[in-house]
N, C-alpha and C positions, 0 to 999 in steps of 0.2 A: 314707269309710274302710271297710276290710273288717274285720269283727269276727267271730271264731270263739269262741263262748262255751262254755266247759266249766266247770261249776260256777259259780264267781264270777270266774274269771280269763278275760281276753280278750286276744286278739292284735289289735293295732290298727296300721293304717298311718296315722300322723298325726304332726304335729310335737309334740315334747316341750314342756312348759311350763318347761323349764330356765330359770333366771333369775328365776322368779316364786315362789321357795321362801322368801322372807324372812318370809312370814307363817305358814309351816308349821313344826311341830316336827320334830326329827330322828326318824327311825324307830329306836327303841331296843329294839323287841321282834322276835320272829321270825315274826310273823304274815305270811301271804302270800295269804290269801283275798281281800283287797281290792286286789290288785296288778294291774298291766297290763304286758304286753310291748310295747315300742315298737320299731319297726324303723328309723326314720330318726334316725340319731345326729347331733346338732348338733355343731359343732366343739368347743365347750367341754366337752362330755361325751365326745366322741371322744378328745380329748387325754388326759383322765383315764383312760379305759378302755384306752388303748393299753398301759399298763404291765401290764395283765392278760394280755398275751401269754404263753404260746402259746394261750390259751383263746379269744381273740376275733379276729374279722376275719382269719381265716387258713384257707386251704383245707387240709384234712387228707386224707391218703391212707392207706389201709390198708397195712400192711407185714407181711411174713411174719415169723413169730417161732417159735422152738422151743416157746414157751409157747402156751397155748390162745388167748389174746387179749391185745391191748395196750389197756388201758382208755383211754388218752389218744387214740390215733390211730384205732383202728378204730370206736369209738363216737361219734366227733365229728360234729357237724353240718357240712354243707358251706357255706362262705361265710357264716358265722354273723355277723350284724350286729345282733342283738337286744339290748336291755337292759331291765331290770326296774324299774318305778316303782310307787309307791303315791300315791294322790291325797290322802291324809290326812296325809302326812308326807314328808320327803325323806331320801334316803340321801346321806351324806357320802362323797365319794370322797377318802379320805385318801391322801396321798403315803406311800411307804415310810418316809420319815423320820418323818412324823407318827404313823404306825401304831406304829413302834418306840418312840417317846417315850411314847405312850399305854400300850402293853403292857409297858414296862420293869418289871423286877422281878417278872415273872410266869412261871409254869410252865403251859403249856397242853398237855394230854394229849388226844389223839384216840383214842377207844377204840371199836372196832367192826369191821364188815366192810368190803368194798370201797367201799361208798358213803361211809363216814366217811374211808377212806383217800384217796379222791379230793378230799374237802373239805380234808383235811390238805395235800395237794399244792397245791391252789389257793390256800389261805391262805398257805402259804410263798411262793408266787409273788407274791402281793399284797404281802408284806413285802420283796420284792426279792431273794429267795433261790431259786435254782433247785434243785428236787429231782426226782428221776426216779421216776415211779410204778412203772415196771417193776422197778427195783432194789428198791424198798420191798416190792413184792409178793413178789419172790424171797426177800428176806432182811430182814424188818422189824426184826429185832434189830440188824442192822448199819447199815441205811440210814434207819430210821424216826425217829431223833432228829436234830434240827436245832438248832444253836446259832445263833440270830439275832444275838445280841450277848452281851456278858459276863453280862448279867443277864436275858436272855430266851431261854427254851428252849421248843421245841415237839417233841412226840413222838407217834408212832403205836404203839398197842398193839393187836395183832390179836385179834379175837374173832369167829368165825363161828358155831359151834355153841354152845348154852348151856353145855356143859361147859367150853368154852374160857375162860370167865370165871374159873373156879377153877383150871383146869389150866395156863393160860398167862398171861392178862392180869394177874391179881392177883399171881402170883409175880414177873412183870416189874416191876410197880409197886413192890412191896415192895423188890425188889433194887436197882433203879436210881433210884427217885424218892422213896421215902417219907421218908428222912432229910432230903433236901433240902426237901421239902414241909413237914415239921415245923419245920425251921429257918426257912424263909421265912414260914410261918404261914398260907399259903393256896395254893389250886390251882384252875385252871379245867379241867374235864373236859368234852370234847365227845363225846357217846356215843350210839350207837343199840343197843348191846349185841347186835350181830348180828341185828337184827330181820329183815333180808331172808331169812336162812336159817331163820327161824322162821315164815315166812308159810305154810308148808306145812300147818300145823295151827292157824293163828291163829283162824280162824272155827269150826273143828270143836272146838277145845279152848281156847276163849278164856280160861277161868279159869286154865289153866296158864300161858299167855303173860303175863297180868296178874300172876300170882303171882310168876313168875320175874323180871319186871321190878322189882317191889317189893323182892324179896329182893336183887337186884343193887344197887339204890339204897341200901337199908339197910346192906348189907355195905360198900359203898364209903364211905358216910358214917362208919361206925364205924371203919374203917381209917384214914381221913384225920384223924379227931379226935385232938387238939384243934385242929388246923388247920381253917380254914374251907373249905368246898367250894362252888364255883359249878358246878353240873352243868347242862349244856345238852343236853337230849334232842333228837336229830335224828330226825324222822319218815322213814319209807321214801319213796322216790320214787314217782311215779305209775306203778306197774308195769302192764304190759298183757298179760302172758302169753306174749310172744314167745320169751323165753329158756327158761322152764319153765312149763308149763301151769298149775300150781298157784300160781305167783307172779303173780296177776292183780289187777285193780283193786280188787275188792270186799275182798279180804284186806288190801291195803295201806292202804285207807281205814279199815278196822276197826282195824288196828294203830295208825294215826295217832290215832284217837279215844281209844284206851286210853292211849297215851303222853301225849296232851294232858291227859287227866283226871288223870294222876299229877302233873303240874306244879302243879295247883291244890289238891291234897289234902294236900301235905306240911306237917307241923308240927314243924319242927326248926330251932332257932336257929343250928345249926352248918352247915346246908346250905341253899343257895338253888337253886331249880330254875327253869330257863327252857325254852322250847320253840321249836325252829326247824323250821317247817313246809315240808319239801321236797316233800311230797305235792301241795299246792296250787300250789307254785312251778313244778313240772314238768308240771302237768295239761295245759296247752295246748301244751307243747313236744314233741309227738310227732316233730318234725323233729330233735330233739336227741339221739336215741338210736337205736341199731340193734338192741339186744337187749331193749328194753323194761324195762330195770332201771337201767342205768348211763347218766346224762345228763352230757354234757360240753359243750364250747363255752360259750356265754354262760349257759347254765343253771347250770353248775358255777361260773363266775365270779360269778354272782349270789349263790350260796350263801355264798361267801367274803366278798363285800361285805356281805351281811346280817349274817353272824356278826361282822364287824369293827365294824359299827354297833351291835350288841348290847353290845359290850365297850368301845367308846370313844365319848366325848362330842365332838361337833363343836364347833369354835370359831366357826362361822358364825353 
């Protein structure tokens, strides 16, 4: 096999050990440091992955747009047939019906920048609902909310700059979701709090970044109370400086470390914190991005798969 080792992630050309998972537990956390990308998809896995279209096994072509870029088409890997595995546990490939049954009676809010928006789009596709990333980018208030079923809603709240949290995200949350959250008694928030747009000064002013992150978490928990909050922090992708020089690898790794530390330091009975590590997930996937920030194709599909396994227990 050919192995390209970056940190602890490898790309391998080898056969998957699908079918030998009966002795392994399900992957219920968002760790990706001990994962591998496998290229040869066996039929049993390929059938399950097929429903993740348009993110897998499809040639993407750039198309002209009056907007600066189309996150789905322009940044996608070409002829992408990779999938992500861990050797210590297995990912369950839920059908849309199974996923909806598991997530029923839930409100899931995606809060953050374009990285979180793409995860929101992929997650909706995994649930069998098509949403258009370009529409959400143009008008998140109109297109960001998706009713999956009568009792399952997912929504995207935009936050790029730190000020957007108080100027835009929180007002939208209070106006459109807070009463429903309090009635239901719980909410799942998947957020990076605009971390990509804060990488410019992450290393130079790390205390400010960490302080803002903690304030955002505390404020969100206070607003949600007395309902319970499951907050899943999403790390930045493996940025390489192609899009903007300052958004480079060292900064994204440092931000990942800070965000990971926050998930282990919380002491709040009302709030549960988890961590989804997109940084290590995308480390080896330099083929999956054209701007060094936004990863699509199977990299994006894997983020939705990992998130769903964090939220749902497999029956296998």
